[in-house]
VEXMARBA-91545 format. One line per field, with one value per residue: residue number from 0; residue in three letters; x, y, z of N, C-alpha, C in turn. Coordinates in steps of 0.02 Angstrom, whole numbers, plus 50000, padded with zeros to 5 digits. Layout:
N
nr: NUM,...
rest: ala,...
neast: X,...
nnorth: Y,...
nup: Z,...
caeast: X,...
canorth: Y,...
caup: Z,...
ceast: X,...
cnorth: Y,...
cup: Z,...
END
This chain:
362
nr: 0,1,2,3,4,5,6,7,8,9,10,11,12,13,14,15,16,17,18,19,20,21,22,23,24,25,26,27,28,29,30,31,32,33,34,35,36,37,38,39,40,41,42,43,44,45,46,47,48,49,50,51,52,53,54,55,56,57,58,59,60,61,62,63,64,65,66,67,68,69,70,71,72,73,74,75,76,77,78,79,80,81,82,83,84,85,86,87,88,89,90,91,92,93,94,95,96,97,98,99,100,101,102,103,104,105,106,107,108,109,110,111,112,113,114,115,116,117,118,119,120,121,122,123,124,125,126,127,128,129,130,131,132,133,134,135,136,137,138,139,140,141,142,143,144,145,146,147,148,149,150,151,152,153,154,155,156,157,158,159,160,161,162,163,164,165,166,167,168,169,170,171,172,173,174,175,176,177,178,179,180,181,182,183,184,185,186,187,188,189,190,191,192,193,194,195,196,197,198,199,200,201,202,203,204,205,206,207,208,209,210,211,212,213,214,215,216,217,218,219,220,221,222,223,224,225,226,227,228,229,230,231,232,233,234,235,236,237,238,239,240,241,242,243,244,245,246,247,248,249,250,251,252,253,254,255,256,257,258,259,260,261,262,263,264,265,266,267,268,269,270,271,272,273,274,275,276,277,278,279,280,281,282,283,284,285,286,287,288,289,290,291,292,293,294,295,296,297,298,299,300,301,302,303,304,305,306,307,308,309,310,311,312,313,314,315,316,317,318,319,320,321,322,323,324,325,326,327,328,329,330,331,332,333,334,335,336,337,338,339,340,341,342,343,344,345,346,347,348,349,350,351,352,353,354,355,356,357,358,359,360,361
rest: unk,unk,unk,unk,unk,unk,unk,unk,unk,unk,unk,unk,unk,unk,unk,unk,unk,unk,unk,unk,unk,unk,unk,unk,unk,unk,unk,unk,unk,unk,unk,unk,unk,unk,unk,unk,unk,unk,unk,unk,unk,unk,unk,unk,unk,unk,unk,unk,unk,unk,unk,unk,unk,unk,unk,unk,unk,unk,unk,unk,unk,unk,unk,unk,unk,unk,unk,unk,unk,unk,unk,unk,unk,unk,unk,unk,unk,unk,unk,unk,unk,unk,unk,unk,unk,unk,unk,unk,unk,unk,unk,unk,unk,unk,unk,unk,unk,unk,unk,unk,unk,unk,unk,unk,unk,unk,unk,unk,unk,unk,unk,unk,unk,unk,unk,unk,unk,unk,unk,unk,unk,unk,unk,unk,unk,unk,unk,unk,unk,unk,unk,unk,unk,unk,unk,unk,unk,unk,unk,unk,unk,unk,unk,unk,unk,unk,unk,unk,unk,unk,unk,unk,unk,unk,unk,unk,unk,unk,unk,unk,unk,unk,unk,unk,unk,unk,unk,unk,unk,unk,unk,unk,unk,unk,unk,unk,unk,unk,unk,unk,unk,unk,unk,unk,unk,unk,unk,unk,unk,unk,unk,unk,unk,unk,unk,unk,unk,unk,unk,unk,unk,unk,unk,unk,unk,unk,unk,unk,unk,unk,unk,unk,unk,unk,unk,unk,unk,unk,unk,unk,unk,unk,unk,unk,unk,unk,unk,unk,unk,unk,unk,unk,unk,unk,unk,unk,unk,unk,unk,unk,unk,unk,unk,unk,unk,unk,unk,unk,unk,unk,unk,unk,unk,unk,unk,unk,unk,unk,unk,unk,unk,unk,unk,unk,unk,unk,unk,unk,unk,unk,unk,unk,unk,unk,unk,unk,unk,unk,unk,unk,unk,unk,unk,unk,unk,unk,unk,unk,unk,unk,unk,unk,unk,unk,unk,unk,unk,unk,unk,unk,unk,unk,unk,unk,unk,unk,unk,unk,unk,unk,unk,unk,unk,unk,unk,unk,unk,unk,unk,unk,unk,unk,unk,unk,unk,unk,unk,unk,unk,unk,unk,unk,unk,unk,unk,unk,unk,unk,unk,unk,unk,unk,unk,unk,unk,unk,unk,unk,unk,unk,unk,unk,unk,unk,unk,unk,unk,unk,unk,unk,unk,unk
neast: 46300,46167,46064,46025,45879,45875,45785,45705,45716,45580,45543,45603,45567,45434,45351,45232,45069,45068,45194,45198,45103,45156,45264,45199,45137,45247,45297,45192,45197,45324,45300,45206,45279,45353,45263,45215,45323,45309,45194,45070,44987,44829,44719,44751,44885,44934,44896,44972,45103,45112,45106,45227,45304,45230,45243,45378,45398,45315,45384,45497,45441,45396,45520,45570,45483,45510,45639,45611,45536,45628,45718,45625,45601,45729,45748,45644,45688,45805,45751,45675,45774,45846,45743,45727,45856,45854,45751,45804,45914,45848,45785,45892,45955,45859,45865,45993,45988,45891,45954,46069,46004,45955,46072,46126,46032,46038,46175,46184,46073,45992,46088,46162,46258,46232,46099,46062,45969,45965,45891,45736,45585,45455,45293,45147,44972,44925,44944,45047,45210,45356,45467,45406,45324,45427,45480,45369,45362,45475,45593,45763,45905,46018,45969,45929,45848,45774,45760,45675,45522,45382,45252,45244,45289,45182,45079,45115,45111,44970,44920,44911,44786,44758,44799,44738,44769,44908,45042,45173,45323,45456,45592,45706,45888,45900,45801,45662,45489,45358,45188,45064,44899,44795,44667,44532,44485,44312,44217,44203,44211,44181,44244,44235,44371,44463,44549,44726,44751,44628,44454,44363,44405,44362,44403,44451,44408,44422,44317,44310,44235,44184,44165,44262,44360,44473,44630,44681,44819,44977,45054,45191,45208,45156,45177,45288,45252,45118,44948,44888,44759,44607,44457,44355,44302,44135,44035,43990,43858,43789,43805,43829,43962,44022,44020,44129,44289,44461,44529,44433,44274,44126,43967,43842,43676,43629,43751,43807,43711,43727,43853,43841,43752,43841,43937,43852,43811,43930,43939,43829,43719,43711,43829,43952,43858,43808,43870,43896,43890,43860,43793,43659,43637,43566,43432,43324,43268,43284,43401,43472,43527,43639,43682,43820,43761,43659,43543,43430,43409,43307,43330,43277,43328,43358,43380,43460,43502,43388,43324,43421,43411,43281,43302,43392,43306,43212,43296,43340,43218,43191,43300,43258,43150,43218,43238,43292,43318,43259,43215,43191,43100,43142,43114,42982,42867,42747,42716,42818,42872,42926,43018,43045,43175,43222,43337,43433,43450,43530,43684,43828,43945,44069,44036,44131,44221,44165,44214,44350,44370,44506,44621,44641,44780,44893
nnorth: 62627,62564,62435,62298,62207,62033,61940,61783,61646,61627,61502,61415,61453,61425,61292,61236,61208,61295,61292,61160,61164,61246,61168,61056,61129,61169,61046,61000,61094,61065,60934,60962,61030,60924,60834,60904,60893,60764,60768,60760,60863,60946,61041,61197,61211,61082,61042,61128,61091,60952,60942,60983,60874,60763,60780,60766,60636,60573,60603,60525,60395,60387,60391,60267,60178,60194,60142,60011,59968,59973,59874,59762,59759,59729,59602,59533,59536,59464,59337,59312,59303,59192,59095,59099,59053,58928,58865,58869,58789,58667,58645,58634,58525,58422,58417,58374,58254,58190,58194,58122,57998,57968,57953,57843,57743,57733,57691,57578,57499,57524,57533,57429,57290,57167,57144,57125,57075,56905,56798,56778,56727,56663,56617,56555,56525,56503,56530,56618,56658,56637,56721,56827,56876,56921,57026,57114,57144,57212,57197,57172,57057,57097,57219,57314,57230,57281,57417,57408,57449,57380,57403,57471,57370,57279,57359,57373,57242,57217,57295,57214,57144,57006,56967,56929,56944,56991,56947,57006,56980,56999,56900,56885,56853,56888,56859,56877,56854,56812,56794,56746,56756,56718,56775,56677,56646,56647,56673,56751,56902,57002,57150,57301,57374,57505,57487,57508,57527,57575,57547,57429,57317,57160,57129,57003,56984,56928,56874,56854,56760,56856,56964,57041,57123,57048,57058,56962,56842,56856,56729,56715,56753,56660,56522,56392,56259,56264,56222,56238,56346,56265,56226,56359,56488,56515,56634,56798,56890,57036,57136,57304,57396,57499,57473,57400,57388,57362,57276,57322,57301,57232,57296,57280,57213,57107,57049,57006,56912,56819,56771,56710,56612,56531,56489,56420,56317,56248,56177,56094,55954,55958,55989,55922,55855,55939,56075,56250,56376,56503,56652,56754,56920,57030,57049,57120,57046,56909,56769,56704,56547,56464,56304,56185,56079,56123,56167,56286,56377,56464,56562,56632,56782,56757,56631,56522,56392,56310,56318,56248,56122,56086,56086,55981,55873,55879,55853,55720,55657,55678,55601,55476,55463,55468,55588,55762,55916,56060,56195,56278,56349,56406,56514,56530,56489,56423,56327,56232,56277,56188,56128,55989,55886,55758,55639,55598,55703,55790,55876,55783,55765,55772,55822,55936,55896,55931,56088,56099,56183,56291,56265,56390,56479,56573
nup: 49903,49806,49847,49743,49723,49715,49608,49617,49494,49388,49336,49413,49537,49540,49584,49576,49509,49399,49346,49302,49202,49111,49068,49008,48901,48833,48792,48711,48610,48561,48518,48424,48328,48288,48241,48130,48052,48011,47938,48005,48050,48052,47949,47867,47873,47866,47735,47651,47688,47647,47508,47433,47475,47428,47286,47271,47317,47218,47100,47126,47121,46985,46917,46970,46910,46773,46774,46803,46690,46584,46628,46621,46488,46435,46494,46434,46304,46315,46347,46230,46138,46187,46170,46030,45994,46052,45979,45848,45872,45900,45778,45687,45750,45733,45591,45566,45623,45541,45414,45447,45483,45361,45278,45346,45322,45185,45169,45249,45220,45099,44998,45017,44969,45019,45016,44882,44748,44706,44662,44575,44612,44525,44506,44417,44389,44264,44093,44052,44004,44109,44084,44022,44123,44210,44138,44127,44265,44287,44359,44395,44423,44550,44590,44736,44863,44974,44937,44835,44756,44800,44781,44658,44568,44584,44535,44399,44348,44369,44269,44156,44067,44073,44200,44358,44495,44593,44693,44791,44868,44989,45023,45134,45129,44989,44894,44785,44785,44678,44651,44541,44486,44357,44244,44188,44022,43971,43875,43715,43619,43475,43425,43336,43245,43183,43027,42987,42844,42800,42816,42922,43043,43127,43289,43401,43576,43747,43883,44057,44194,44277,44195,44148,44025,43919,43842,43701,43722,43656,43554,43577,43706,43779,43892,43853,43886,43911,43874,43715,43652,43618,43555,43493,43600,43671,43581,43605,43541,43472,43576,43636,43576,43639,43776,43807,43871,43876,44015,44098,44194,44121,44139,44085,44096,44008,43965,44082,44124,44021,44043,44171,44136,44056,44154,44237,44148,44124,44244,44240,44196,44060,44003,43903,43834,43736,43638,43667,43555,43522,43596,43589,43637,43609,43632,43770,43865,43853,43818,43681,43635,43534,43484,43450,43387,43314,43375,43440,43579,43693,43830,43990,44074,44208,44338,44287,44318,44348,44222,44145,44195,44152,44015,44007,44042,43931,43833,43854,43843,43706,43655,43684,43598,43475,43428,43397,43467,43387,43401,43565,43689,43841,43918,43934,44066,44088,43994,43877,43735,43594,43457,43347,43275,43167,43224,43135,43054,43124,43144,43155,43281,43408,43561,43663,43811,43982,44049,44154,44304,44342,44469,44593,44654,44751
caeast: 46271,46096,46059,45977,45853,45879,45719,45718,45693,45509,45532,45627,45528,45364,45350,45164,45033,45082,45251,45183,45062,45206,45303,45155,45128,45303,45298,45143,45220,45378,45271,45172,45323,45380,45206,45211,45371,45287,45134,45013,44942,44765,44701,44788,44964,44949,44887,45032,45159,45111,45105,45294,45326,45199,45274,45446,45391,45289,45438,45540,45410,45398,45590,45579,45441,45549,45697,45590,45519,45687,45738,45585,45610,45791,45738,45607,45732,45848,45707,45660,45844,45853,45696,45744,45914,45836,45715,45849,45959,45809,45770,45957,45967,45816,45880,46050,45963,45856,46003,46108,45970,45950,46137,46135,45988,46066,46233,46178,46020,45971,46145,46205,46261,46207,46027,46059,45919,45997,45835,45665,45541,45390,45244,45080,44923,44901,44986,45092,45277,45386,45512,45363,45307,45485,45488,45318,45375,45528,45644,45823,45946,46064,45931,45924,45785,45738,45742,45625,45452,45337,45180,45252,45295,45116,45038,45135,45080,44901,44899,44904,44718,44753,44816,44683,44795,44983,45071,45247,45347,45528,45618,45777,45912,45914,45748,45600,45439,45300,45141,45018,44832,44775,44601,44521,44434,44256,44182,44239,44172,44216,44236,44262,44430,44486,44616,44770,44740,44557,44406,44357,44414,44332,44453,44422,44424,44391,44281,44311,44174,44161,44146,44321,44384,44545,44663,44709,44888,45014,45083,45262,45203,45133,45216,45296,45222,45047,44907,44869,44687,44575,44394,44339,44255,44064,44037,43928,43841,43738,43817,43850,44033,44049,44021,44188,44356,44512,44543,44375,44218,44065,43914,43776,43641,43624,43813,43818,43675,43758,43912,43813,43727,43894,43959,43802,43813,43990,43924,43766,43719,43711,43894,43973,43805,43805,43918,43868,43934,43847,43736,43635,43626,43540,43365,43334,43238,43303,43463,43460,43589,43645,43731,43850,43721,43609,43485,43422,43370,43292,43335,43263,43392,43364,43364,43490,43506,43325,43314,43463,43378,43227,43330,43413,43246,43184,43346,43334,43157,43203,43345,43217,43108,43258,43225,43336,43290,43278,43206,43162,43091,43138,43090,42904,42860,42685,42733,42883,42866,42983,43010,43092,43203,43246,43404,43481,43466,43569,43748,43866,44006,44081,44040,44191,44208,44148,44270,44370,44391,44570,44629,44673,44828,44932
canorth: 62591,62545,62362,62278,62142,61975,61900,61714,61621,61605,61436,61370,61468,61401,61222,61219,61188,61337,61262,61097,61180,61269,61115,61025,61169,61165,60978,60998,61134,61028,60876,60994,61040,60860,60804,60941,60864,60703,60777,60736,60914,60958,61109,61228,61199,61012,61045,61167,61048,60883,60951,60975,60805,60718,60790,60738,60561,60554,60602,60469,60335,60386,60368,60199,60142,60193,60102,59944,59956,59956,59806,59709,59752,59690,59531,59502,59527,59406,59278,59298,59279,59123,59049,59090,59012,58854,58840,58858,58728,58610,58631,58608,58458,58372,58410,58335,58184,58165,58185,58064,57936,57950,57931,57775,57695,57723,57655,57510,57456,57530,57527,57374,57233,57102,57136,57131,57018,56853,56755,56805,56666,56680,56566,56574,56469,56511,56513,56668,56634,56670,56771,56885,56903,56960,57088,57156,57163,57268,57185,57137,57037,57145,57273,57307,57200,57322,57475,57398,57477,57325,57427,57484,57305,57251,57397,57358,57178,57218,57330,57164,57125,56936,56950,56946,56969,56981,56951,57023,56971,57002,56845,56904,56920,56902,56831,56913,56806,56842,56742,56773,56726,56739,56769,56621,56667,56607,56688,56796,56947,57033,57218,57336,57416,57540,57459,57559,57544,57590,57495,57409,57241,57131,57109,56962,56997,56877,56889,56802,56746,56916,57013,57088,57115,57026,57059,56899,56839,56838,56661,56719,56769,56601,56469,56336,56195,56271,56192,56284,56349,56218,56247,56429,56502,56540,56701,56838,56925,57089,57191,57374,57390,57551,57449,57358,57421,57316,57282,57345,57253,57251,57299,57264,57154,57052,57017,56971,56856,56769,56739,56666,56553,56492,56463,56367,56264,56206,56137,56059,55886,55965,55997,55860,55826,55988,56136,56317,56405,56574,56678,56821,56957,57090,57060,57143,57001,56839,56751,56649,56505,56420,56249,56161,56024,56153,56183,56351,56371,56529,56566,56693,56809,56738,56564,56477,56318,56277,56310,56198,56052,56075,56071,55910,55828,55879,55823,55650,55638,55673,55546,55414,55465,55475,55664,55812,55985,56117,56259,56263,56414,56393,56573,56521,56452,56380,56271,56233,56272,56153,56101,55934,55868,55693,55634,55587,55766,55832,55867,55742,55797,55751,55880,55944,55879,55988,56125,56091,56243,56289,56278,56452,56486,56634
caup: 49847,49817,49842,49695,49747,49672,49603,49593,49428,49394,49321,49471,49593,49535,49583,49579,49450,49340,49308,49265,49140,49059,49040,48962,48837,48792,48764,48661,48555,48527,48481,48368,48273,48261,48198,48070,48005,47981,47902,48043,48069,48013,47927,47808,47884,47842,47657,47620,47698,47616,47435,47408,47491,47379,47220,47275,47321,47153,47050,47143,47100,46916,46899,46984,46857,46710,46776,46800,46618,46547,46646,46597,46411,46428,46508,46382,46245,46325,46343,46154,46104,46209,46136,45961,45991,46068,45918,45792,45886,45893,45705,45665,45778,45692,45522,45565,45634,45478,45365,45472,45474,45284,45256,45373,45287,45118,45173,45281,45191,45024,44953,45047,44920,45050,45001,44810,44724,44663,44636,44568,44610,44499,44486,44395,44384,44199,44026,44033,44014,44162,44060,44005,44184,44232,44100,44149,44333,44283,44410,44373,44473,44570,44622,44811,44884,45019,44906,44782,44767,44786,44756,44587,44538,44584,44489,44332,44333,44360,44211,44109,44076,44087,44270,44405,44555,44598,44764,44791,44940,45000,45059,45146,45108,44921,44850,44778,44769,44639,44633,44490,44472,44290,44230,44140,43977,43971,43815,43669,43579,43421,43424,43273,43254,43115,42996,42957,42772,42785,42830,42991,43060,43193,43335,43460,43643,43794,43941,44108,44225,44309,44147,44136,43958,43914,43776,43689,43734,43596,43558,43597,43773,43814,43917,43805,43909,43922,43824,43664,43646,43576,43520,43508,43658,43646,43552,43625,43482,43486,43625,43624,43577,43684,43839,43817,43872,43897,44083,44140,44192,44086,44187,44048,44123,43965,43960,44144,44122,43978,44077,44223,44102,44040,44214,44262,44098,44136,44306,44228,44161,43986,43981,43876,43784,43678,43641,43658,43512,43521,43637,43563,43699,43587,43663,43833,43920,43841,43788,43626,43634,43476,43504,43395,43359,43275,43412,43464,43642,43722,43906,44026,44103,44281,44351,44232,44344,44338,44150,44117,44217,44111,43950,44008,44035,43869,43790,43867,43811,43632,43641,43685,43537,43415,43399,43415,43478,43341,43444,43625,43731,43914,43952,43956,44122,44099,43946,43848,43664,43566,43392,43349,43217,43162,43250,43079,43023,43171,43122,43199,43312,43479,43607,43702,43882,44025,44068,44224,44329,44364,44547,44605,44710,44746
ceast: 46207,46095,46006,45948,45859,45812,45728,45684,45622,45500,45555,45584,45459,45366,45275,45135,45049,45145,45238,45144,45111,45248,45261,45147,45185,45313,45250,45170,45279,45347,45233,45217,45350,45324,45201,45266,45353,45216,45071,44964,44884,44763,44744,44860,44975,44947,44946,45096,45168,45123,45176,45320,45298,45224,45342,45443,45359,45340,45484,45510,45407,45469,45599,45539,45481,45608,45673,45568,45578,45718,45698,45590,45675,45783,45693,45645,45775,45809,45691,45722,45854,45810,45711,45806,45899,45796,45755,45896,45917,45796,45836,45969,45924,45840,45945,46034,45932,45909,46050,46075,45966,46015,46149,46091,46017,46128,46228,46124,46009,46029,46193,46201,46235,46137,46016,46017,45966,45948,45770,45624,45475,45351,45180,45040,44898,44950,45038,45165,45310,45430,45470,45343,45363,45493,45433,45331,45434,45580,45699,45868,46001,46031,45930,45854,45745,45724,45690,45556,45404,45270,45187,45254,45221,45072,45054,45110,45006,44873,44891,44831,44711,44766,44759,44716,44870,45005,45144,45268,45425,45544,45691,45821,45910,45859,45690,45547,45380,45251,45083,44956,44803,44695,44591,44463,44367,44211,44222,44188,44217,44197,44267,44323,44452,44549,44654,44764,44672,44514,44405,44364,44382,44388,44429,44452,44393,44362,44289,44240,44143,44143,44204,44350,44457,44572,44694,44792,44926,45047,45153,45262,45177,45191,45222,45260,45146,45009,44884,44790,44657,44514,44383,44294,44190,44069,43975,43917,43788,43749,43835,43926,44061,44054,44086,44251,44403,44529,44491,44318,44159,44009,43844,43742,43639,43692,43825,43773,43697,43814,43892,43787,43786,43932,43917,43804,43873,43983,43859,43773,43722,43782,43922,43924,43801,43859,43873,43915,43923,43792,43721,43609,43586,43468,43375,43311,43258,43372,43448,43526,43582,43701,43765,43816,43661,43546,43488,43376,43365,43293,43312,43329,43405,43349,43399,43493,43443,43312,43357,43440,43323,43250,43357,43360,43220,43235,43344,43273,43162,43253,43307,43170,43151,43247,43282,43302,43308,43267,43174,43160,43087,43120,43019,42900,42801,42691,42799,42874,42932,42965,43066,43114,43217,43322,43453,43498,43512,43638,43787,43929,44010,44086,44105,44174,44197,44215,44287,44396,44460,44576,44669,44722,44868,44999
cnorth: 62569,62472,62347,62210,62085,61937,61832,61699,61600,61525,61391,61389,61436,61323,61190,61201,61231,61309,61202,61110,61209,61215,61071,61061,61166,61096,60973,61037,61097,60968,60901,61002,60971,60826,60839,60916,60801,60709,60758,60795,60920,61028,61133,61214,61132,61012,61072,61126,60983,60891,60946,60903,60754,60722,60759,60663,60540,60551,60543,60405,60331,60366,60294,60154,60135,60148,60025,59926,59939,59890,59751,59698,59715,59619,59498,59490,59471,59340,59259,59272,59207,59075,59042,59042,58934,58828,58828,58796,58666,58593,58600,58538,58403,58367,58371,58264,58153,58149,58122,57999,57917,57924,57857,57725,57677,57677,57585,57467,57462,57524,57467,57310,57168,57093,57140,57067,56966,56804,56786,56742,56686,56621,56594,56513,56464,56491,56566,56644,56675,56724,56839,56917,56945,57026,57132,57180,57218,57260,57147,57111,57085,57208,57258,57286,57247,57392,57467,57415,57420,57346,57442,57421,57277,57291,57383,57292,57182,57261,57281,57143,57048,56918,56977,56974,56953,56995,56957,57019,56971,56937,56858,56844,56936,56874,56876,56859,56837,56783,56773,56727,56753,56730,56716,56645,56620,56613,56739,56843,56976,57106,57248,57380,57443,57500,57515,57579,57561,57534,57477,57338,57219,57101,57070,56981,56943,56910,56837,56797,56807,56974,57055,57070,57100,57029,56993,56896,56820,56770,56666,56729,56709,56557,56409,56273,56202,56243,56250,56286,56300,56251,56319,56437,56526,56616,56735,56889,56980,57134,57253,57378,57446,57531,57415,57402,57370,57329,57302,57295,57279,57246,57290,57206,57096,57014,56978,56912,56799,56732,56695,56606,56506,56457,56404,56305,56223,56161,56098,55993,55896,55977,55929,55828,55874,56039,56194,56353,56482,56594,56749,56860,57026,57105,57082,57094,56929,56835,56699,56616,56462,56366,56219,56103,56051,56171,56255,56357,56443,56523,56634,56719,56786,56668,56515,56402,56281,56269,56254,56124,56033,56059,56001,55859,55823,55841,55747,55621,55632,55620,55484,55408,55471,55545,55704,55876,56032,56182,56240,56333,56396,56455,56571,56473,56402,56321,56282,56222,56239,56129,56051,55924,55796,55689,55622,55653,55810,55826,55827,55776,55776,55814,55883,55929,55940,56024,56116,56158,56239,56307,56343,56449,56548,56622
cup: 49861,49804,49795,49718,49693,49669,49582,49529,49436,49383,49378,49532,49595,49531,49587,49511,49389,49306,49271,49202,49089,49026,48987,48897,48796,48757,48703,48596,48521,48485,48423,48309,48244,48218,48132,48020,47976,47948,47937,48063,48028,47992,47874,47815,47848,47767,47627,47629,47661,47541,47410,47422,47442,47309,47223,47273,47251,47102,47065,47115,47024,46891,46914,46931,46792,46715,46773,46732,46578,46565,46621,46521,46399,46442,46460,46316,46254,46320,46271,46127,46124,46176,46067,45950,46000,46009,45860,45808,45878,45817,45672,45685,45739,45621,45518,45577,45578,45431,45384,45467,45398,45259,45284,45336,45219,45122,45202,45254,45116,44973,44973,44995,44956,45035,44929,44792,44682,44633,44634,44555,44590,44482,44467,44385,44310,44145,44013,44050,44070,44148,44049,44070,44214,44201,44123,44224,44334,44338,44377,44432,44486,44598,44701,44829,44930,44986,44850,44800,44753,44754,44681,44547,44532,44533,44419,44306,44325,44303,44154,44119,44095,44161,44313,44468,44554,44670,44760,44863,44937,45039,45074,45147,45037,44872,44846,44750,44738,44629,44594,44486,44406,44285,44180,44088,43972,43906,43774,43636,43525,43415,43359,43289,43186,43092,42971,42886,42749,42795,42905,42996,43123,43228,43394,43522,43690,43848,43996,44143,44258,44256,44131,44061,43955,43847,43765,43694,43671,43609,43587,43675,43812,43835,43867,43821,43920,43862,43777,43666,43595,43538,43537,43565,43629,43635,43578,43571,43506,43535,43597,43630,43624,43754,43855,43821,43906,43972,44128,44136,44158,44133,44150,44077,44074,43961,44026,44145,44078,44007,44137,44193,44080,44100,44239,44214,44112,44200,44298,44195,44084,43961,43961,43828,43722,43691,43632,43613,43512,43565,43608,43624,43673,43613,43741,43886,43913,43808,43743,43618,43569,43492,43436,43361,43323,43311,43434,43526,43674,43800,43930,44058,44180,44284,44302,44260,44330,44265,44122,44138,44167,44036,43952,44006,43969,43818,43795,43834,43733,43609,43643,43625,43473,43387,43431,43421,43421,43371,43510,43663,43805,43952,43975,44014,44121,44049,43916,43771,43638,43496,43377,43278,43217,43184,43188,43044,43061,43145,43174,43223,43385,43517,43649,43774,43924,44049,44140,44248,44358,44441,44549,44660,44701,44784
END
């Protein structure tokens, strides 16, 4: 037999640098394959390897976004439903509270017989009968004191032209207090009014110191203990009838000047000496006063107090001369034109006493 030589393994036989180089190359090759698996190789091999992986990862990300969107929509729908439910519950709760409060107010206050009116305490400083005031107020015993509309009661009373002010007050538990201040007539006017049967009649109206037009009070509406009207009030003649409306204030300068003159006259020394019967307001700059003693005195529109003092001085001078004033022009400032009459020719009559101003209270 032929002997076959046994050649030792090159890998084992080589313990030198060549074997180490081979091991390093194998290690690099293995690492290269591993790096390719993780997409770390460069060049063409990396570009072809990463593309399938990116598409796969992209598809996974798109699926994840879709899943998140549906969850967000569901969460939003739940939140909207919760918000609507809470809003509905809030509105329902408020409505129930409102209805419950209304029911409680009606049962405990507005329909409670413990607050039924038993006494209507009415006072006035004028001549209107208390029963008439009660009818105008529209309040009856037995009405609920707290449910009563005080503004409505006051408004109804102030619709009466003779009433200047009205105070309405609740006095718990069963009393209604009403205080009335009446207007005090100072002068009168006569306004034309068509007669039902044809023609025109003159209807008298009153004016107070502020110029409010007052409808005369019916005798049946007067207090039985009140003093009946005595001498007629001074008459204002010559005004424009269109300026007068019941319950409204007259703004005409001539009418306001005449009323100021009457107020000043009642506080002057001439009050009680003569009576003013009529004041002509037809002129624009002067007021012509006619007295019950037959005198005619012309006043300017301004400064009535000073003119009244001058009138009193001239009146006293005529008394010393046994003369009476026929005409007197106080509107002239430089001199005082006057015309005299014999005292015996003057109509006799007792002037009415000065008017006492009524004490106002509410």
